[in-house]
C-alpha positions in Angstrom: -32.2 -18.6 -32.0 -33.4 -20.2 -28.7 -36.1 -20.1 -26.1 -36.0 -22.7 -23.3 -36.8 -23.3 -19.7 -33.6 -22.9 -17.7 -32.4 -25.9 -15.7 -31.9 -25.3 -12.0 -28.7 -26.6 -10.5 -28.4 -26.7 -6.7 -25.0 -25.7 -5.1 -24.3 -26.6 -1.5 -22.8 -23.9 0.7 -22.1 -23.8 4.5 -24.1 -20.6 4.8 -27.1 -21.9 2.8 -30.7 -22.9 3.6 -32.7 -26.1 3.7 -35.9 -24.3 2.7 -35.9 -22.6 -0.7 -39.6 -22.0 -0.9 -41.2 -20.2 -2.8 -38.3 -19.5 -5.0 -37.4 -23.1 -5.9 -39.1 -26.6 -5.7 -35.7 -28.2 -5.0 -36.0 -30.1 -1.7 -32.6 -30.4 0.0 -32.1 -33.7 1.8 -30.7 -32.2 5.0 -28.0 -30.3 3.2 -27.7 -26.5 3.0 -28.2 -25.1 -0.5 -26.7 -21.7 -0.8 -27.1 -21.1 -4.5 -29.4 -22.2 -7.4 -27.7 -21.7 -10.7 -29.7 -21.4 -13.9 -28.2 -23.3 -16.8 -29.3 -23.9 -20.4 -31.6 -26.9 -20.8 -29.2 -28.9 -22.9 -25.7 -29.8 -21.7 -24.1 -29.4 -25.1 -25.5 -25.9 -25.7 -23.2 -23.0 -26.2 -22.1 -21.7 -22.9 -23.7 -18.3 -22.2 -21.7 -15.2 -21.3 -23.9 -14.5 -18.2 -24.8 -16.6 -15.2 -28.1 -16.1 -13.3 -28.4 -17.4 -9.7 -30.6 -17.2 -6.6 -28.7 -17.1 -3.3 -30.2 -18.2 0.0 -28.4 -17.0 3.1 -28.9 -18.3 6.7 -25.5 -17.2 7.8 -23.0 -14.6 6.6 -21.0 -15.2 3.5 -17.3 -14.7 3.3 -15.8 -11.3 2.7 -14.5 -11.6 -0.8 -13.5 -10.0 -4.0 -13.7 -10.9 -7.7 -11.1 -10.0 -10.4 -11.8 -7.7 -13.3 -11.1 -8.8 -16.9 -7.6 -7.4 -16.9 -6.5 -9.1 -13.7 -8.3 -12.3 -14.5 -6.5 -12.6 -17.9 -3.1 -11.9 -16.2 -3.5 -15.1 -14.2 -4.8 -17.2 -17.1 -8.6 -16.8 -16.7 -11.0 -16.1 -19.6 -12.7 -13.1 -17.9 -13.4 -11.4 -14.6 -16.6 -11.2 -12.6 -18.8 -8.1 -12.5 -22.2 -8.8 -10.8 -25.4 -7.2 -9.5 -27.8 -8.3 -6.8 -31.6 -7.9 -6.6 -33.0 -8.4 -3.1 -35.9 -10.8 -3.4 -36.5 -11.2 0.3 -34.9 -9.8 3.5 -35.5 -10.4 7.2 -35.5 -7.3 9.4 -31.9 -6.1 10.0 -30.4 -7.9 7.0 -27.3 -6.3 5.6 -24.7 -6.4 2.8 -21.2 -5.1 2.8 -19.9 -3.1 -0.2 -16.5 -1.6 -0.3 -14.3 -0.4 2.6 -15.1 2.4 5.0 -11.8 4.1 4.2 -9.0 4.0 1.7 -6.1 1.7 2.6 -2.7 0.8 1.2 -1.9 -2.7 -0.2 0.2 -3.4 2.9 -2.7 -2.3 5.2 -5.1 -4.6 3.3 -2.8 -7.5 3.5 -2.3 -7.0 7.3 -6.1 -6.7 7.8 -6.7 -10.0 6.0 -4.0 -11.8 8.0 -5.2 -10.6 11.4 -9.0 -10.6 10.6 -9.5 -6.9 11.1 -10.8 -6.7 7.6 -14.2 -7.6 9.1 -14.2 -4.1 10.7 -13.0 -2.4 7.5 -15.9 -3.3 5.2 -18.8 -1.0 4.9 -22.0 -2.7 6.0 -25.4 -1.3 5.2 -29.0 -2.5 5.5 -31.0 -3.8 2.6 -34.7 -4.4 2.0 -36.8 -6.3 -0.6 -36.5 -4.9 -4.1 -33.2 -3.1 -3.4 -30.5 -3.3 -6.2 -26.8 -3.5 -5.5 -24.2 -3.2 -8.2 -20.9 -5.0 -7.4 -18.2 -4.0 -9.9 -15.2 -6.4 -10.2 -12.6 -5.5 -7.7 -15.1 -4.3 -5.0 -14.6 -6.0 -1.7 -18.1 -7.2 -0.6 -20.1 -9.7 1.5 -23.7 -10.8 1.9 -25.3 -11.1 5.3 -27.7 -13.6 6.7 -31.5 -13.6 6.2 -31.5 -12.8 2.5 -32.8 -14.2 -0.8 -30.8 -12.6 -3.6 -31.1 -12.8 -7.4 -27.6 -12.4 -8.9 -26.6 -11.7 -12.5 -22.9 -11.9 -13.3 -20.3 -12.5 -15.9 -19.9 -16.3 -16.1 -17.0 -16.9 -13.7 -16.7 -18.8 -10.4 -13.5 -17.0 -9.4 -13.7 -15.8 -5.8 -10.9 -14.6 -3.6 -11.8 -14.9 0.1 -10.5 -12.3 2.6 -12.4 -13.5 5.7 -14.6 -16.5 6.4 -16.0 -16.2 9.9 -14.0 -19.1 11.3 -15.1 -21.7 8.7 -11.4 -22.7 8.1 -11.7 -22.4 4.3 -8.7 -21.2 2.4 -8.1 -17.4 2.2 -6.5 -16.0 -0.9 -4.4 -13.2 0.4 -2.1 -12.5 -2.6 -4.9 -12.7 -5.2 -7.2 -10.6 -3.1 -4.6 -7.8 -2.7 -3.9 -8.0 -6.4 -7.5 -7.8 -7.5 -9.1 -5.4 -4.9 -10.0 -1.8 -5.1 -8.8 -0.6 -1.7 -11.4 1.9 -0.7 -15.1 2.8 -0.6 -17.4 1.4 -3.3 -18.6 3.5 -6.2 -21.8 5.5 -5.8 -24.8 3.4 -6.8 -26.9 4.7 -9.7 -30.6 4.9 -9.0 -33.0 2.9 -11.2 -35.1 4.8 -13.8 -38.2 4.2 -15.9 -37.8 3.1 -19.4 -41.5 3.7 -20.2 -44.4 1.3 -20.2 -43.8 -1.5 -17.7 -39.9 -1.3 -17.7 -37.5 0.0 -15.1 -33.7 0.1 -15.8 -31.8 -1.2 -12.7 -28.3 -1.7 -14.0 -26.6 -0.8 -17.3 -23.1 -1.9 -18.4 -20.4 -2.6 -19.0 -21.1 -6.4 -19.4 -24.9 -6.7 -18.9 -28.2 -4.8 -18.5 -30.7 -5.6 -15.7 -34.3 -4.5 -16.0 -37.5 -5.1 -14.0 -40.8 -5.4 -15.8 -44.2 -5.0 -14.2 -46.9 -6.5 -16.4 -50.6 -5.8 -15.7 -53.0 -8.7 -15.4 -53.8 -10.6 -18.6 -51.7 -8.2 -20.7 -50.0 -9.3 -23.9 -46.5 -8.1 -25.1 -43.9 -8.6 -27.7 -40.4 -9.5 -26.4 -37.8 -8.7 -29.0 -34.5 -10.3 -27.9 -31.4 -9.4 -29.8 -28.8 -10.9 -27.4 -28.5 -13.6 -24.8 -31.3 -12.8 -22.3 -32.4 -14.4 -19.0 -36.0 -13.8 -17.6 -36.6 -14.6 -14.0 -40.2 -14.5 -12.7 -40.3 -12.8 -9.2 -44.1 -12.4 -8.9 -47.1 -13.8 -10.6 -47.1 -16.0 -13.7 -46.2 -15.5 -17.4 -46.2 -17.4 -20.6 -43.1 -16.7 -22.8 -43.7 -18.1 -26.2 -45.2 -21.5 -25.4 -43.4 -21.8 -22.0 -45.3 -21.2 -18.7 -43.3 -19.8 -15.8 -44.1 -19.0 -12.2 -42.2 -17.5 -9.3 -38.6 -18.6 -9.3 -38.6 -20.0 -12.8 -36.1 -18.7 -15.4 -36.3 -18.7 -19.2 -33.3 -18.4 -21.5 -33.7 -16.6 -24.8 -31.3 -15.7 -27.6 -32.0 -13.8 -30.8 -35.7 -14.6 -30.5 -38.9 -12.5 -31.0 -41.7 -13.9 -29.0 -44.9 -13.1 -27.2 -45.1 -12.7 -23.4 -48.5 -12.9 -21.6 -49.1 -12.0 -17.9 -51.4 -14.2 -15.8 -54.6 -13.0 -14.1 -52.6 -11.5 -11.2 -50.1 -9.8 -13.4 -46.4 -10.5 -13.2 -43.1 -9.0 -12.3 -39.9 -10.3 -13.9 -36.2 -9.5 -14.0 -34.7 -9.4 -17.5 -30.9 -9.6 -17.7 -29.2 -9.5 -21.1 -25.7 -9.1 -22.5 -24.7 -5.5 -23.5 -23.8 -2.1 -22.1 -27.0 -0.2 -22.6 -30.7 -0.9 -22.6 -32.5 -2.2 -25.7 -35.0 0.4 -26.7 -37.6 -1.9 -28.2 -37.1 -4.9 -25.9 -40.7 -5.0 -24.7 -43.7 -3.6 -26.6 -47.3 -3.9 -25.6 -48.9 -6.0 -28.3 -52.4 -4.4 -28.1 -50.9 -1.0 -28.5 -48.9 -1.9 -31.6 -51.9 -3.6 -33.2 -54.2 -0.5 -32.7 -51.7 2.2 -33.3 -51.3 3.2 -37.0 -47.7 4.3 -36.3 -46.9 0.6 -35.7 -48.0 -1.4 -38.8 -47.9 -5.1 -38.7 -44.5 -5.1 -40.4 -43.0 -3.3 -37.4 -42.9 -6.6 -35.5 -40.8 -8.2 -38.2 -37.0 -8.5 -37.9 -35.3 -5.5 -39.5 -33.7 -7.4 -42.4 -37.1 -8.8 -43.4 -38.8 -5.4 -42.9 -36.3 -3.7 -45.2 -37.4 -6.0 -48.0 -41.0 -5.2 -47.6 -41.1 -1.5 -46.9 -40.1 0.8 -49.8 -37.3 3.3 -49.1 -38.0 7.0 -49.1 -36.1 7.4 -52.3 -38.3 4.9 -54.2 -41.5 6.4 -52.8 -40.5 9.9 -53.8 -39.7 8.7 -57.4 -43.2 7.4 -57.8 -45.0 10.3 -56.1 
């Protein structure tokens, strides 16, 4: 069981920014910060399966690809890297690339990497604030300039570069050809409502991503069954005894706790390990207290509730 403020770790990148406001209070000393990684508060804590980041782009990122689990393990890595992006902010005309604009052969892809024509093969499209982009492992992709992006991913830093805009960093031709899907990206699945305050953005196979919109001063019960990251993207919340504002992240694991929205309400991203949404992840506390269908015992963990609530067979025997 755990509930803790995540520790923000700044990562320098040549395409990064020197102004991370309002998403981070890190003040770069003249260096470009491209990513803020959220880590568990204690260094000796068990390493999570997922990694939450915020990316800040003042220039285009490399065209790249990440391996899936099978390819990663074939080259001695623990796992691959599936990821999803939530666009927190976007300048007019900001773009991302996802997949290729046509199917190619391995030899064509290799040649395109070698001569730089891969830059014309990727499928660029505009993005706006609150857009969601799913990037399955093996999908060739890139992020353009003028964006702030929340990213949830399998915990891996394995990236194979295909094109780097003249920055002279190493390209990974063999690995990229081995890992890449050589055609258009999969069709993106639209978000859908999960009921009161919850929207499902991404589901499976390695994580679920939701967006919550909590009304002002509302109180909720957050029932966490697996590793979960909460990122505040608007307003303020209190999760358990922890206060969090815009750009703050909280890590939870196997913890039932309260969550309270501030006077302006709050929007949060919730990312957790699993392949499908948790039905009772978020429940409005006032509704449960006033609804006879949800007695006080409903908020207890299932194994405790089972000891307190008589089974139907026992009840029938005494009827």
